N, CA, C and O atoms as a printed pandas DataFrame, in Angstrom:
     atom_number atom_name residue_name chain_id  residue_number  x_coord  y_coord  z_coord
0              1         N          THR        A               1   23.780   80.166   -1.992
1              2        CA          THR        A               1   24.119   80.038   -0.877
2              3         C          THR        A               1   23.716   80.273    0.594
3              4         O          THR        A               1   22.974   81.256    0.609
4              5         N          ASN        A               2   23.860   79.878    1.589
5              6        CA          ASN        A               2   23.453   80.184    3.020
6              7         C          ASN        A               2   24.423   80.713    3.507
7              8         O          ASN        A               2   25.424   80.564    2.806
8              9         N          ILE        A               3   24.600   81.352    4.535
9             10        CA          ILE        A               3   25.202   82.026    5.686
10            11         C          ILE        A               3   24.448   81.702    6.801
11            12         O          ILE        A               3   23.933   82.766    7.144
12            13         N          GLY        A               4   24.124   80.895    7.498
13            14        CA          GLY        A               4   23.162   80.618    8.330
14            15         C          GLY        A               4   22.090   80.641    8.083
15            16         O          GLY        A               4   21.587   79.817    7.320
16            17         N          SER        A               5   21.388   81.645    8.688
17            18        CA          SER        A               5   20.006   81.962    7.844
18            19         C          SER        A               5   19.854   82.937    7.175
19            20         O          SER        A               5   18.779   83.537    7.152
20            21         N          ILE        A               6   21.098   83.369    6.358
21            22        CA          ILE        A               6   20.658   84.277    5.430
22            23         C          ILE        A               6   21.246   83.683    4.156
23            24         O          ILE        A               6   22.368   83.180    4.205
24            25         N          LEU        A               7   20.523   83.713    2.966
25            26        CA          LEU        A               7   20.243   83.340    1.565
26            27         C          LEU        A               7   20.876   84.570    0.969
27            28         O          LEU        A               7   20.474   85.730    1.066
28            29         N          ALA        A               8   22.233   83.987    0.159
29            30        CA          ALA        A               8   22.564   84.731   -0.834
30            31         C          ALA        A               8   22.413   84.236   -2.364
31            32         O          ALA        A               8   23.233   83.555   -2.980
32            33         N          SER        A               9   21.299   84.682   -2.791
33            34        CA          SER        A               9   21.163   83.989   -4.422
34            35         C          SER        A               9   21.488   85.203   -5.442
35            36         O          SER        A               9   21.597   86.391   -5.136
36            37         N          VAL        A              10   21.605   84.685   -6.596
37            38        CA          VAL        A              10   21.919   85.262   -8.217
38            39         C          VAL        A              10   20.594   85.141   -8.733
39            40         O          VAL        A              10   19.900   84.125   -8.685
40            41         N          ASN        A              11   20.285   86.254   -9.236
41            42        CA          ASN        A              11   19.286   86.104  -10.477
42            43         C          ASN        A              11   19.573   85.229  -11.669
43            44         O          ASN        A              11   20.799   85.228  -11.778
44            45         N          PRO        A              12   19.150   84.636  -12.424
45            46        CA          PRO        A              12   19.929   83.574  -13.797
46            47         C          PRO        A              12   19.196   84.289  -14.536
47            48         O          PRO        A              12   19.350   83.879  -15.686
48            49         N          TYR        A              13   18.341   85.300  -14.508
49            50        CA          TYR        A              13   17.570   85.600  -15.894
50            51         C          TYR        A              13   17.330   84.975  -16.984
51            52         O          TYR        A              13   17.437   85.336  -18.156
52            53         N          LYS        A              14   16.876   83.655  -16.349
53            54        CA          LYS        A              14   16.201   82.563  -16.974
54            55         C          LYS        A              14   14.995   81.842  -16.319
55            56         O          LYS        A              14   14.661   82.008  -15.146
56            57         N          PRO        A              15   14.475   81.152  -17.068
57            58        CA          PRO        A              15   13.291   80.217  -16.086
58            59         C          PRO        A              15   14.350   78.913  -16.192
59            60         O          PRO        A              15   15.015   78.479  -17.133
60            61         N          ILE        A              16   14.210   78.518  -14.889
61            62        CA          ILE        A              16   14.545   77.119  -14.513
62            63         C          ILE        A              16   13.916   76.338  -14.002
63            64         O          ILE        A              16   13.615   76.402  -12.810
64            65         N          PRO        A              17   13.446   75.089  -15.060
65            66        CA          PRO        A              17   12.450   74.068  -14.836
66            67         C          PRO        A              17   12.346   73.547  -13.236
67            68         O          PRO        A              17   13.297   73.243  -12.515
68            69         N          GLY        A              18   10.940   73.532  -12.899
69            70        CA          GLY        A              18   10.799   72.839  -11.815
70            71         C          GLY        A              18   11.457   73.586  -10.271
71            72         O          GLY        A              18   11.285   73.182   -9.121
72            73         N          LEU        A              19   12.193   74.711  -10.716
73            74        CA          LEU        A              19   12.845   75.192   -9.453
74            75         C          LEU        A              19   11.967   75.692   -8.490
75            76         O          LEU        A              19   12.535   75.875   -7.414
76            77         N          TYR        A              20   10.678   76.003   -8.500
77            78        CA          TYR        A              20   10.115   77.214   -7.981
78            79         C          TYR        A              20    8.348   76.504   -7.963
79            80         O          TYR        A              20    7.428   77.300   -7.778
80            81         N          SER        A              21    8.077   75.209   -8.139
81            82        CA          SER        A              21    7.226   74.250   -8.687
82            83         C          SER        A              21    6.341   74.120   -7.037
83            84         O          SER        A              21    6.733   74.608   -5.976
84            85         N          VAL        A              22    5.052   73.295   -7.275
85            86        CA          VAL        A              22    4.313   72.960   -6.006
86            87         C          VAL        A              22    5.408   71.728   -5.266
87            88         O          VAL        A              22    5.542   71.385   -4.092
88            89         N          ASP        A              23    6.066   71.287   -6.494
89            90        CA          ASP        A              23    7.028   69.971   -5.697
90            91         C          ASP        A              23    7.749   70.307   -4.878
91            92         O          ASP        A              23    7.835   69.753   -3.782
92            93         N          ALA        A              24    8.560   71.496   -5.325
93            94        CA          ALA        A              24    9.747   71.988   -4.820
94            95         C          ALA        A              24    9.170   72.328   -3.316
95            96         O          ALA        A              24    9.654   72.009   -2.229
96            97         N          ILE        A              25    7.993   73.070   -3.604
97            98        CA          ILE        A              25    7.164   73.677   -2.390
98            99         C          ILE        A              25    7.319   72.672   -0.999
99           100         O          ILE        A              25    7.752   72.976    0.113
100          101         N          ASP        A              26    6.800   71.370   -1.497
101          102        CA          ASP        A              26    6.434   70.124   -0.993
102          103         C          ASP        A              26    7.570   69.860    0.000
103          104         O          ASP        A              26    7.621   69.699    1.219
104          105         N          LEU        A              27    8.794   69.884   -1.372
105          106        CA          LEU        A              27   10.277   69.155   -0.573
106          107         C          LEU        A              27   10.800   70.204    0.406
107          108         O          LEU        A              27   11.192   69.742    1.477
108          109         N          TYR        A              28   10.879   71.510    0.247
109          110        CA          TYR        A              28   11.248   72.320    1.553
110          111         C          TYR        A              28   10.323   72.463    2.903
111          112         O          TYR        A              28   10.631   72.936    3.997
112          113         N          ARG        A              29    9.071   71.887    2.448
113          114        CA          ARG        A              29    8.116   72.130    3.978
114          115         C          ARG        A              29    8.577   70.828    4.742
115          116         O          ARG        A              29    8.452   70.651    5.954
116          117         N          GLU        A              30    9.098   69.997    3.889
117          118        CA          GLU        A              30    9.391   68.494    5.206
118          119         C          GLU        A              30   10.677   68.840    5.456
119          120         O          GLU        A              30   11.127   67.837    6.008
120          121         N          HIS        A              31   11.620   69.712    5.383
121          122        CA          HIS        A              31   13.054   69.769    5.811
122          123         C          HIS        A              31   12.953   71.235    6.430
123          124         O          HIS        A              31   12.146   72.148    6.253
124          125         N          ARG        A              32   14.437   71.059    7.468
125          126        CA          ARG        A              32   14.868   72.359    8.226
126          127         C          ARG        A              32   15.934   72.956    7.419
127          128         O          ARG        A              32   16.612   72.374    6.573
128          129         N          LEU        A              33   15.992   73.966    7.713
129          130        CA          LEU        A              33   16.933   74.900    7.049
130          131         C          LEU        A              33   18.481   74.155    6.962
131          132         O          LEU        A              33   18.990   73.811    8.029
132          133         N          GLY        A              34   19.095   73.952    5.899
133          134        CA          GLY        A              34   20.462   73.153    5.973
134          135         C          GLY        A              34   20.277   71.808    5.677
135          136         O          GLY        A              34   21.276   71.138    5.418
136          137         N          GLU        A              35   18.975   71.201    5.669
137          138        CA          GLU        A              35   19.322   69.910    5.205
138          139         C          GLU        A              35   19.358   69.451    3.638
139          140         O          GLU        A              35   19.827   68.365    3.298
140          141         N          LEU        A              36   18.805   70.405    2.714
141          142        CA          LEU        A              36   18.710   70.415    1.631
142          143         C          LEU        A              36   19.679   71.927    0.959
143          144         O          LEU        A              36   20.233   72.788    1.643
144          145         N          PRO        A              37   19.611   71.827   -0.813
145          146        CA          PRO        A              37   20.131   72.962   -0.842
146          147         C          PRO        A              37   19.847   74.089   -0.421
147          148         O          PRO        A              37   18.788   74.192    0.198
148          149         N          PRO        A              38   20.521   75.051   -0.578
149          150        CA          PRO        A              38   20.194   76.597   -0.431
150          151         C          PRO        A              38   18.906   76.990   -1.484
151          152         O          PRO        A              38   18.855   76.792   -2.698
152          153         N          HIS        A              39   18.110   77.480   -0.789
153          154        CA          HIS        A              39   16.683   77.778   -1.780
154          155         C          HIS        A              39   15.920   78.906   -0.987
155          156         O          HIS        A              39   15.965   79.066    0.232
156          157         N          ILE        A              40   15.332   79.531   -1.741
157          158        CA          ILE        A              40   14.266   80.560   -0.847
158          159         C          ILE        A              40   13.312   80.005   -0.151
159          160         O          ILE        A              40   12.904   80.514    0.893
160          161         N          PHE        A              41   12.753   78.690   -0.734
161          162        CA          PHE        A              41   11.594   77.887    0.182
162          163         C          PHE        A              41   11.698   77.308    1.244
163          164         O          PHE        A              41   10.872   76.758    1.972
164          165         N          ALA        A              42   13.449   77.555    1.341
165          166        CA          ALA        A              42   14.183   76.822    2.668
166          167         C          ALA        A              42   13.960   77.837    3.498
167          168         O          ALA        A              42   13.267   77.559    4.477
168          169         N          THR        A              43   14.437   79.201    3.376
169          170        CA          THR        A              43   14.136   80.356    4.021
170          171         C          THR        A              43   13.014   80.758    4.569
171          172         O          THR        A              43   12.908   81.182    5.720
172          173         N          ALA        A              44   12.018   80.625    3.659
173          174        CA          ALA        A              44   10.663   80.927    4.100
174          175         C          ALA        A              44   10.223   79.796    4.823
175          176         O          ALA        A              44    9.486   80.122    5.754
176          177         N          ASN        A              45   10.465   78.281    4.696
177          178        CA          ASN        A              45    9.810   77.283    5.605
178          179         C          ASN        A              45   10.283   77.498    7.281
179          180         O          ASN        A              45    9.596   77.142    8.239
180          181         N          GLU        A              46   11.755   78.233    7.366
181          182        CA          GLU        A              46   12.371   78.411    8.669
182          183         C          GLU        A              46   11.474   79.497    9.236
183          184         O          GLU        A              46   11.047   79.386   10.385
184          185         N          CYS        A              47   11.123   80.710    8.355
185          186        CA          CYS        A              47   10.627   82.029    9.067
186          187         C          CYS        A              47    8.988   81.289    9.593
187          188         O          CYS        A              47    8.424   81.556   10.654
188          189         N          TYR        A              48    8.473   80.322    8.517
189          190        CA          TYR        A              48    7.196   79.837    8.949
190          191         C          TYR        A              48    7.317   79.187   10.349
191          192         O          TYR        A              48    6.564   79.608   11.227
192          193         N          CYS        A              49    8.384   77.990   10.701
193          194        CA          CYS        A              49    8.378   77.471   11.637
194          195         C          CYS        A              49    8.679   77.963   12.789
195          196         O          CYS        A              49    8.367   77.524   13.896
196          197         N          CYS        A              50    9.396   79.036   12.481
197          198        CA          CYS        A              50    9.654   80.043   13.635
198          199         C          CYS        A              50    8.465   80.657   14.166
199          200         O          CYS        A              50    8.265   80.852   15.365
200          201         N          LEU        A              51    7.796   80.910   13.357
201          202        CA          LEU        A              51    6.574   82.087   13.985
202          203         C          LEU        A              51    5.621   81.074   14.465
203          204         O          LEU        A              51    4.773   81.489   15.255
204          205         N          TRP        A              52    5.590   79.764   14.129
205          206        CA          TRP        A              52    4.545   79.150   15.014
206          207         C          TRP        A              52    4.922   78.635   16.262
207          208         O          TRP        A              52    4.125   78.542   17.196
208          209         N          LYS        A              53    6.642   78.138   16.351
209          210        CA          LYS        A              53    7.549   77.581   17.284
210          211         C          LYS        A              53    7.677   78.557   18.554
211          212         O          LYS        A              53    7.264   78.321   19.689
212          213         N          ARG        A              54    8.348   79.715   18.102
213          214        CA          ARG        A              54    8.172   80.772   19.134
214          215         C          ARG        A              54    6.811   82.097   19.490
215          216         O          ARG        A              54    6.857   82.966   20.361
216          217         N          HIS        A              55    5.783   81.857   18.560
217          218        CA          HIS        A              55    4.835   82.685   18.779
218          219         C          HIS        A              55    5.724   84.152   18.847
219          220         O          HIS        A              55    5.805   84.825   19.875
220          221         N          ASP        A              56    6.232   84.432   17.830
221          222        CA          ASP        A              56    6.621   85.581   17.525
222          223         C          ASP        A              56    6.798   86.223   15.983
223          224         O          ASP        A              56    7.013   85.527   14.991
224          225         N          SER        A              57    6.685   87.481   15.976
225          226        CA          SER        A              57    6.749   87.985   14.332
226          227         C          SER        A              57    8.221   87.674   14.009
227          228         O          SER        A              57    9.200   87.649   14.755
228          229         N          GLN        A              58    8.108   87.446   12.703
229          230        CA          GLN        A              58    9.239   87.260   11.899
230          231         C          GLN        A              58    9.232   88.164   10.671
231          232         O          GLN        A              58    8.248   88.450    9.989
232          233         N          CYS        A              59   10.413   88.540   10.512
233          234        CA          CYS        A              59   10.953   89.429    9.107
234          235         C          CYS        A              59   11.985   88.826    7.988
235          236         O          CYS        A              59   13.053   88.275    8.252
236          237         N          VAL        A              60   11.503   89.021    6.831
237          238        CA          VAL        A              60   12.389   88.525    5.652
238          239         C          VAL        A              60   13.035   89.978    5.086
239          240         O          VAL        A              60   12.404   90.655    4.274
240          241         N          LEU        A              61   14.113   90.312    5.503
241          242        CA          LEU        A              61   14.766   91.545    4.313
242          243         C          LEU        A              61   15.356   90.811    3.482
243          244         O          LEU        A              61   16.162   89.935    3.794
244          245         N          ILE        A              62   14.933   91.163    2.075
245          246        CA          ILE        A              62   15.304   91.223    0.255
246          247         C          ILE        A              62   15.542   92.318    0.202
247          248         O          ILE        A              62   14.756   93.238    0.430
248          249         N          SER        A              63   17.613   92.466   -0.368
249          250        CA          SER        A              63   17.860   93.687   -0.680
250          251         C          SER        A              63   18.748   93.113   -1.918
251          252         O          SER        A              63   19.036   91.920   -2.008
252          253         N          GLY        A              64   19.111   94.004   -2.770
253          254        CA          GLY        A              64   19.565   93.890   -3.937
254          255         C          GLY        A              64   19.725   95.259   -4.815
255          256         O          GLY        A              64   19.455   96.373   -4.368
256          257         N          GLU        A              65   20.242   94.981   -6.232
257          258        CA          GLU        A              65   20.133   96.467   -6.913
258          259         C          GLU        A              65   18.930   96.350   -7.956
259          260         O          GLU        A              65   18.387   95.262   -8.148
260          261         N          SER        A              66   18.622   97.254   -8.474
261          262        CA          SER        A              66   17.858   97.126   -9.624
262          263         C          SER        A              66   17.930   96.359  -10.574
263          264         O          SER        A              66   18.885   96.423  -11.347
264          265         N          GLY        A              67   16.530   95.101  -10.787
265          266        CA          GLY        A              67   16.889   94.251  -11.570
266          267         C          GLY        A              67   17.180   92.801  -10.689
267          268         O          GLY        A              67   16.851   91.680  -11.077
268          269         N          ALA        A              68   17.709   93.043   -9.718
269          270        CA          ALA        A              68   18.275   91.600   -9.374
270          271         C          ALA        A              68   17.177   90.622   -8.774
271          272         O          ALA        A              68   17.369   89.464   -8.402
272          273         N          GLY        A              69   16.124   91.252   -8.760
273          274        CA          GLY        A              69   14.959   89.563   -8.303
274          275         C          GLY        A              69   14.106   89.924   -7.348
275          276         O          GLY        A              69   13.251   89.092   -7.040
276          277         N          LYS        A              70   14.119   91.224   -6.651
277          278        CA          LYS        A              70   13.731   91.511   -5.195
278          279         C          LYS        A              70   12.424   91.130   -5.296
279          280         O          LYS        A              70   12.092   90.273   -4.477
280          281         N          THR        A              71   11.449   91.565   -6.172
281          282        CA          THR        A              71    9.969   91.184   -6.141
282          283         C          THR        A              71   10.007   89.822   -6.645
283          284         O          THR        A              71    9.530   88.924   -5.951
284          285         N          GLU        A              72   10.529   89.569   -7.794
285          286        CA          GLU        A              72   10.182   88.122   -7.915
286          287         C          GLU        A              72   10.546   87.345   -6.348
287          288         O          GLU        A              72    9.637   86.588   -6.005
288          289         N          SER        A              73   11.461   87.403   -5.581
289          290        CA          SER        A              73   11.820   86.595   -4.190
290          291         C          SER        A              73   10.650   87.190   -3.328
291          292         O          SER        A              73   10.344   86.482   -2.369
292          293         N          THR        A              74   10.107   88.072   -3.444
293          294        CA          THR        A              74    8.829   88.455   -2.496
294          295         C          THR        A              74    7.537   87.582   -3.142
295          296         O          THR        A              74    6.614   87.136   -2.461
296          297         N          LYS        A              75    7.625   87.484   -4.118
297          298        CA          LYS        A              75    6.483   86.497   -4.447
298          299         C          LYS        A              75    6.772   85.142   -4.299
299          300         O          LYS        A              75    5.818   84.488   -3.877
300          301         N          LEU        A              76    7.869   84.477   -4.532
301          302        CA          LEU        A              76    8.205   83.177   -4.359
302          303         C          LEU        A              76    8.085   83.257   -2.603
303          304         O          LEU        A              76    7.317   82.411   -2.145
304          305         N          LEU        A              77    8.752   84.170   -1.576
305          306        CA          LEU        A              77    8.364   83.984   -0.353
306          307         C          LEU        A              77    6.799   83.593   -0.140
307          308         O          LEU        A              77    6.296   82.509    0.154
308          309         N          LEU        A              78    6.115   85.062   -0.433
309          310        CA          LEU        A              78    4.650   84.543   -0.021
310          311         C          LEU        A              78    3.674   83.350   -0.726
311          312         O          LEU        A              78    2.688   82.791   -0.247
312          313         N          LYS        A              79    4.337   83.169   -2.076
313          314        CA          LYS        A              79    3.801   81.805   -2.827
314          315         C          LYS        A              79    3.786   80.692   -1.653
315          316         O          LYS        A              79    2.797   80.027   -1.341
316          317         N          PHE        A              80    5.335   80.597   -0.935
317          318        CA          PHE        A              80    5.592   79.431   -0.200
318          319         C          PHE        A              80    4.588   79.502    1.212
319          320         O          PHE        A              80    4.108   78.510    1.761
320          321         N          LEU        A              81    4.409   80.868    1.631
321          322        CA          LEU        A              81    3.732   80.943    2.848
322          323         C          LEU        A              81    2.075   80.835    2.570
323          324         O          LEU        A              81    1.139   80.554    3.319
324          325         N          SER        A              82    2.132   81.104    1.492
325          326        CA          SER        A              82    0.474   80.976    1.330
326          327         C          SER        A              82    0.040   79.341    1.264
327          328         O          SER        A              82   -1.091   78.961    1.569
328          329         N          ALA        A              83    1.066   78.481    0.841
329          330        CA          ALA        A              83    0.943   77.194    0.188
330          331         C          ALA        A              83    0.871   76.653    2.042
331          332         O          ALA        A              83    0.059   75.851    2.505
332          333         N          MET        A              84    1.837   77.290    2.717
333          334        CA          MET        A              84    1.841   76.603    4.181
334          335         C          MET        A              84    0.300   76.687    4.854
335          336         O          MET        A              84   -0.404   75.767    5.269
336          337         N          SER        A              85    0.086   77.863    4.814
337          338        CA          SER        A              85   -1.215   78.589    5.593
338          339         C          SER        A              85   -2.633   77.641    4.809
339          340         O          SER        A              85   -3.716   77.617    5.393
340          341         N          GLN        A              86   -2.482   77.079    3.772
341          342        CA          GLN        A              86   -3.644   76.268    2.948
342          343         C          GLN        A              86   -3.505   75.137    3.641
343          344         O          GLN        A              86   -4.551   74.584    3.979
344          345         N          THR        A              87   -2.302   74.554    3.999
345          346        CA          THR        A              87   -2.255   73.282    4.497
346          347         C          THR        A              87   -2.312   73.120    5.827
347          348         O          THR        A              87   -2.376   71.984    6.297
348          349         N          SER        A              88   -2.297   74.199    6.602
349          350        CA          SER        A              88   -2.651   73.988    7.957
350          351         C          SER        A              88   -4.402   74.152    8.363
351          352         O          SER        A              88   -4.998   73.884    9.406
352          353         N          LEU        A              89   -4.875   74.692    7.085
353          354        CA          LEU        A              89   -6.563   74.748    7.500
354          355         C          LEU        A              89   -6.779   73.519    7.490
355          356         O          LEU        A              89   -7.958   73.406    7.824
356          357         N          GLY        A              90   -6.281   72.355    7.277
357          358        CA          GLY        A              90   -6.706   70.940    7.593
358          359         C          GLY        A              90   -8.361   70.554    6.459
359          360         O          GLY        A              90   -9.273   69.756    6.673
360          361         N          ALA        A              91   -8.221   71.171    5.719
361          362        CA          ALA        A              91   -9.352   71.130    4.527
362          363         C          ALA        A              91   -9.203   70.182    3.644
363          364         O          ALA        A              91   -8.043   69.771    3.613
364          365         N          PRO        A              92   -9.984   69.620    2.842
365          366        CA          PRO        A              92   -9.533   68.660    1.696
366          367         C          PRO        A              92   -9.023   69.534    0.487
367          368         O          PRO        A              92   -9.572   70.563    0.095
368          369         N          ALA        A              93   -8.097   69.069    0.055
369          370        CA          ALA        A              93   -7.383   69.972   -1.012
370          371         C          ALA        A              93   -8.508   70.488   -2.031
371          372         O          ALA        A              93   -8.297   71.663   -2.332
372          373         N          PRO        A              94   -9.228   70.143   -2.422
373          374        CA          PRO        A              94  -10.764   71.043   -3.360
374          375         C          PRO        A              94  -11.108   71.954   -2.496
375          376         O          PRO        A              94  -11.390   73.038   -3.007
376          377         N          GLU        A              95  -11.222   71.851   -0.734
377          378        CA          GLU        A              95  -12.268   72.956   -0.888
378          379         C          GLU        A              95  -11.289   73.906    0.461
379          380         O          GLU        A              95  -11.725   74.445    1.479
380          381         N          LYS        A              96   -9.914   73.816   -0.040
381          382        CA          LYS        A              96   -8.758   74.581    0.734
382          383         C          LYS        A              96   -9.222   76.343   -0.115
383          384         O          LYS        A              96   -9.255   76.577   -1.323
384          385         N          SER        A              97   -9.466   77.143    0.843
385          386        CA          SER        A              97   -9.548   78.367    0.562
386          387         C          SER        A              97   -8.279   79.204   -0.053
387          388         O          SER        A              97   -7.125   79.393    0.333
388          389         N          THR        A              98   -9.140   79.667   -1.338
389          390        CA          THR        A              98   -7.730   80.759   -1.715
390          391         C          THR        A              98   -7.301   82.097   -1.408
391          392         O          THR        A              98   -6.337   82.783   -1.748
392          393         N          ARG        A              99   -8.452   82.293   -0.555
393          394        CA          ARG        A              99   -8.657   84.040   -0.128
394          395         C          ARG        A              99   -7.350   84.511    0.739
395          396         O          ARG        A              99   -6.860   85.640    0.715
396          397         N          VAL        A             100   -6.873   83.340    1.549
397          398        CA          VAL        A             100   -5.323   83.536    2.318
398          399         C          VAL        A             100   -4.485   84.083    1.116
399          400         O          VAL        A             100   -4.096   85.243    0.979
400          401         N          GLU        A             101   -4.248   82.850    0.128
401          402        CA          GLU        A             101   -3.147   83.398   -1.045
402          403         C          GLU        A             101   -3.617   84.523   -1.548
403          404         O          GLU        A             101   -2.878   85.500   -1.428
404          405         N          GLU        A             102   -4.753   84.689   -2.138
405          406        CA          GLU        A             102   -5.113   85.835   -2.609
406          407         C          GLU        A             102   -5.170   87.267   -2.080
407          408         O          GLU        A             102   -5.102   88.260   -2.805
408          409         N          ALA        A             103   -5.309   87.285   -0.687
409          410        CA          ALA        A             103   -5.094   88.367    0.114
410          411         C          ALA        A             103   -3.581   88.919    0.238
411          412         O          ALA        A             103   -3.210   90.092    0.208
412          413         N          ILE        A             104   -2.804   87.732    0.387
413          414        CA          ILE        A             104   -0.979   88.022    0.635
414          415         C          ILE        A             104   -0.478   88.334   -0.631
415          416         O          ILE        A             104    0.312   89.278   -0.618
416          417         N          LEU        A             105   -0.769   87.663   -2.078
417          418        CA          LEU        A             105   -0.300   88.347   -2.996
418          419         C          LEU        A             105   -0.610   89.648   -3.577
419          420         O          LEU        A             105   -0.132   90.342   -4.474
420          421         N          GLU        A             106   -1.889   89.766   -2.488
421          422        CA          GLU        A             106   -2.403   91.368   -3.250
422          423         C          GLU        A             106   -1.399   92.476   -2.456
423          424         O          GLU        A             106   -1.252   93.560   -3.021
424          425         N          SER        A             107   -0.808   92.286   -1.366
425          426        CA          SER        A             107   -0.650   92.872   -0.560
426          427         C          SER        A             107    0.924   93.152   -1.402
427          428         O          SER        A             107    1.767   93.898   -0.902
């Protein structure tokens, strides 16, 4: 659920098909926070939009107990942000560089 710009999520401890797919990225990139059901991609999109609109650094705090899914949540945020950065390159899909994605995910 969302509480303003705060996302409270629960680790389902099992895969949910399509939840973090490319289609989900495309869906959440086209909507503002609160227009669709709560999702980590909605939070990532809000961060990305604020970065470009305000020209100000953004921070995402991920908290939880051991095994809660903090590392996976971080990977999902970075996956969304790298997809957004590749879209902003403006190159045709086959020519888009994956260097940005690789650098982010390696971090």
